C-alpha positions in Angstrom: -141.0 -64.5 -51.9 -144.5 -62.9 -51.7 -144.0 -62.2 -48.0 -140.8 -60.2 -49.0 -142.3 -58.6 -51.3 -145.1 -57.3 -49.4 -142.8 -56.5 -46.3 -140.4 -54.4 -49.4 -143.5 -52.4 -50.6 -144.8 -51.7 -47.1 -141.4 -50.5 -45.9 -140.9 -48.2 -49.3 -144.3 -46.6 -48.8 -144.1 -46.3 -45.6 -140.4 -44.4 -45.4 -140.5 -43.5 -48.7 -137.5 -46.0 -49.5 -137.1 -46.3 -52.8 -133.5 -47.8 -53.0 -133.4 -51.7 -52.2 -130.6 -53.7 -51.6 -131.3 -57.5 -51.5 -129.4 -60.4 -50.5 -131.6 -63.6 -51.2 -131.5 -67.2 -52.5 -134.3 -66.7 -54.7 -132.6 -66.8 -58.6 -136.4 -64.5 -59.7 -137.2 -62.5 -57.0 -134.8 -59.9 -58.0 -136.6 -60.0 -61.8 -140.0 -59.9 -59.8 -139.1 -56.5 -57.9 -137.8 -55.2 -61.4 -141.3 -54.7 -62.3 -141.9 -52.1 -59.5 -140.4 -49.2 -61.7 -140.4 -46.5 -58.6 -138.2 -49.0 -57.0 -134.0 -49.1 -57.6 -133.0 -52.4 -57.0 -129.2 -53.4 -55.6 -127.5 -56.6 -55.1 -124.5 -57.9 -54.8 -124.5 -61.8 -54.9 -126.4 -63.3 -57.8 -128.1 -67.1 -57.0 -127.8 -69.6 -59.3 -131.0 -71.0 -60.2 -130.6 -74.6 -58.4 -129.3 -73.0 -55.0 -130.9 -73.6 -51.4 -128.0 -71.1 -50.0 -126.6 -68.0 -51.4 -123.3 -68.0 -49.6 -122.7 -71.6 -50.2 -123.5 -72.0 -54.2 -119.8 -70.8 -55.3 -116.9 -73.5 -56.0 -114.0 -70.5 -55.3 -114.0 -70.1 -51.3 -112.5 -66.8 -51.8 -115.4 -65.6 -53.7 -117.8 -67.0 -51.8 -116.5 -65.3 -48.3 -116.1 -62.0 -50.2 -119.6 -62.2 -51.5 -121.1 -62.8 -48.2 -119.0 -60.0 -46.4 -120.3 -57.7 -49.1 -123.6 -58.4 -48.7 -123.2 -58.0 -45.0 -121.3 -54.2 -45.2 -124.6 -53.3 -47.6 -127.0 -54.8 -44.9 -125.4 -53.0 -41.9 -125.0 -49.6 -44.2 -128.9 -49.7 -45.1 -131.5 -48.1 -42.7 -133.8 -50.9 -42.9 -133.7 -54.3 -42.7 -135.9 -56.9 -43.5 -134.9 -60.4 -42.2 -135.8 -64.3 -43.1 -136.6 -65.5 -39.8 -134.4 -68.9 -41.0 -130.9 -67.2 -42.1 -128.2 -67.7 -40.0 -126.8 -64.5 -41.5 -130.2 -62.5 -40.7 -130.0 -63.9 -36.7 -126.3 -62.5 -36.9 -127.8 -59.1 -38.3 -130.2 -58.6 -35.9 -128.5 -59.4 -32.7 -125.5 -56.8 -33.8 -128.4 -54.6 -34.6 -130.2 -55.1 -31.2 -126.8 -55.0 -28.9 -126.1 -51.7 -29.1 -122.2 -52.2 -27.5 -121.9 -54.1 -30.3 -119.7 -53.2 -33.1 -119.9 -55.3 -36.1 -116.5 -56.0 -37.7 -116.7 -53.7 -40.5 -117.4 -50.8 -37.4 -120.6 -49.6 -39.0 -123.1 -48.0 -36.1 -126.0 -50.0 -36.4 -128.9 -47.5 -37.3 -131.2 -50.1 -38.7 -134.5 -50.5 -38.3 -135.8 -54.2 -38.2 -138.7 -54.9 -40.2 -140.8 -57.7 -39.0 
Protein backbone atom coordinates (compact mmCIF):
# COMPACT_ATOMS: atom_id res chain seq x y z
CA UNK A 1 0.00 0.00 0.00
CA UNK A 2 2.95 2.36 0.47
CA UNK A 3 3.68 2.14 -3.29
CA UNK A 4 0.07 3.07 -4.11
CA UNK A 5 0.11 5.86 -1.56
CA UNK A 6 3.27 7.26 -3.12
CA UNK A 7 1.76 7.06 -6.62
CA UNK A 8 -1.49 8.69 -5.49
CA UNK A 9 0.35 11.57 -3.82
CA UNK A 10 2.64 12.04 -6.84
CA UNK A 11 -0.33 12.04 -9.22
CA UNK A 12 -2.24 14.43 -6.99
CA UNK A 13 0.66 16.87 -6.90
CA UNK A 14 1.63 16.57 -10.57
CA UNK A 15 -1.90 16.87 -12.00
CA UNK A 16 -3.53 18.84 -9.18
CA UNK A 17 -5.96 15.98 -8.67
CA UNK A 18 -7.68 16.09 -5.28
CA UNK A 19 -10.66 13.75 -5.86
CA UNK A 20 -9.50 10.16 -5.50
CA UNK A 21 -11.58 7.04 -6.15
CA UNK A 22 -10.10 3.84 -4.77
CA UNK A 23 -11.01 0.20 -5.36
CA UNK A 24 -8.72 -1.77 -3.11
CA UNK A 25 -8.60 -5.08 -1.24
CA UNK A 26 -6.67 -3.38 1.56
CA UNK A 27 -9.09 -2.66 4.41
CA UNK A 28 -6.76 -0.11 6.07
CA UNK A 29 -5.72 1.81 2.94
CA UNK A 30 -8.86 3.97 2.83
CA UNK A 31 -8.27 5.09 6.42
CA UNK A 32 -4.62 5.76 5.66
CA UNK A 33 -5.64 8.06 2.78
CA UNK A 34 -8.07 9.96 5.00
CA UNK A 35 -5.06 11.36 6.86
CA UNK A 36 -4.33 13.54 3.83
CA UNK A 37 -6.81 16.36 4.37
CA UNK A 38 -6.27 17.90 0.95
CA UNK A 39 -7.60 14.77 -0.76
CA UNK A 40 -11.27 13.87 -1.12
CA UNK A 41 -11.45 10.06 -1.03
CA UNK A 42 -14.27 8.06 -2.61
CA UNK A 43 -14.90 4.34 -2.67
CA UNK A 44 -17.75 2.10 -3.64
CA UNK A 45 -16.80 -1.34 -2.39
CA UNK A 46 -15.74 -1.59 1.23
CA UNK A 47 -13.51 -4.62 1.81
CA UNK A 48 -13.73 -6.78 4.88
CA UNK A 49 -10.60 -7.03 7.04
CA UNK A 50 -9.96 -10.66 6.17
CA UNK A 51 -10.38 -10.84 2.38
CA UNK A 52 -7.95 -11.41 -0.46
CA UNK A 53 -10.09 -10.12 -3.33
CA UNK A 54 -12.53 -7.25 -2.99
CA UNK A 55 -14.90 -8.51 -5.68
CA UNK A 56 -15.24 -12.05 -4.33
CA UNK A 57 -15.94 -11.25 -0.70
CA UNK A 58 -19.74 -11.07 -0.74
CA UNK A 59 -21.98 -14.09 -0.28
CA UNK A 60 -24.68 -12.43 -2.38
CA UNK A 61 -23.52 -12.81 -5.99
CA UNK A 62 -25.78 -10.00 -7.26
CA UNK A 63 -24.19 -7.57 -4.78
CA UNK A 64 -20.76 -8.84 -5.71
CA UNK A 65 -21.36 -8.26 -9.45
CA UNK A 66 -23.01 -4.88 -8.84
CA UNK A 67 -19.97 -3.72 -6.81
CA UNK A 68 -17.58 -4.83 -9.55
CA UNK A 69 -19.56 -3.05 -12.26
CA UNK A 70 -19.82 0.14 -10.19
CA UNK A 71 -16.08 0.11 -9.52
CA UNK A 72 -15.37 -0.38 -13.23
CA UNK A 73 -17.71 2.46 -14.16
CA UNK A 74 -16.04 4.87 -11.75
CA UNK A 75 -12.61 3.81 -12.99
CA UNK A 76 -13.59 4.43 -16.62
CA UNK A 77 -15.00 7.84 -15.67
CA UNK A 78 -11.75 8.78 -13.92
CA UNK A 79 -9.04 10.76 -15.63
CA UNK A 80 -6.11 8.87 -14.07
CA UNK A 81 -5.77 5.17 -13.35
CA UNK A 82 -3.18 3.59 -11.08
CA UNK A 83 -3.33 -0.15 -11.77
CA UNK A 84 -2.36 -3.10 -9.65
CA UNK A 85 -0.09 -5.32 -11.74
CA UNK A 86 -1.57 -8.53 -10.28
CA UNK A 87 -5.22 -7.56 -10.68
CA UNK A 88 -7.36 -9.06 -13.42
CA UNK A 89 -9.63 -6.00 -13.23
CA UNK A 90 -6.62 -3.70 -13.72
CA UNK A 91 -5.46 -5.76 -16.71
CA UNK A 92 -8.92 -5.47 -18.27
CA UNK A 93 -9.04 -1.71 -17.70
CA UNK A 94 -5.55 -1.25 -19.16
CA UNK A 95 -6.51 -3.21 -22.29
CA UNK A 96 -9.61 -1.03 -22.72
CA UNK A 97 -7.64 2.20 -22.28
CA UNK A 98 -4.85 1.18 -24.65
CA UNK A 99 -7.16 0.02 -27.45
CA UNK A 100 -8.73 3.23 -28.74
CA UNK A 101 -11.07 1.24 -31.01
CA UNK A 102 -12.50 -0.74 -28.10
CA UNK A 103 -15.64 0.52 -26.40
CA UNK A 104 -16.00 -0.81 -22.88
CA UNK A 105 -19.45 -2.09 -22.06
CA UNK A 106 -20.38 1.25 -20.45
CA UNK A 107 -19.66 2.99 -23.76
CA UNK A 108 -17.54 5.52 -21.89
CA UNK A 109 -14.85 7.03 -24.08
CA UNK A 110 -11.49 6.11 -22.63
CA UNK A 111 -9.63 9.27 -21.74
CA UNK A 112 -7.79 7.71 -18.85
CA UNK A 113 -4.09 8.21 -18.28
CA UNK A 114 -2.39 5.14 -16.85
CA UNK A 115 -0.01 6.01 -14.01
CA UNK A 116 2.68 3.35 -13.72
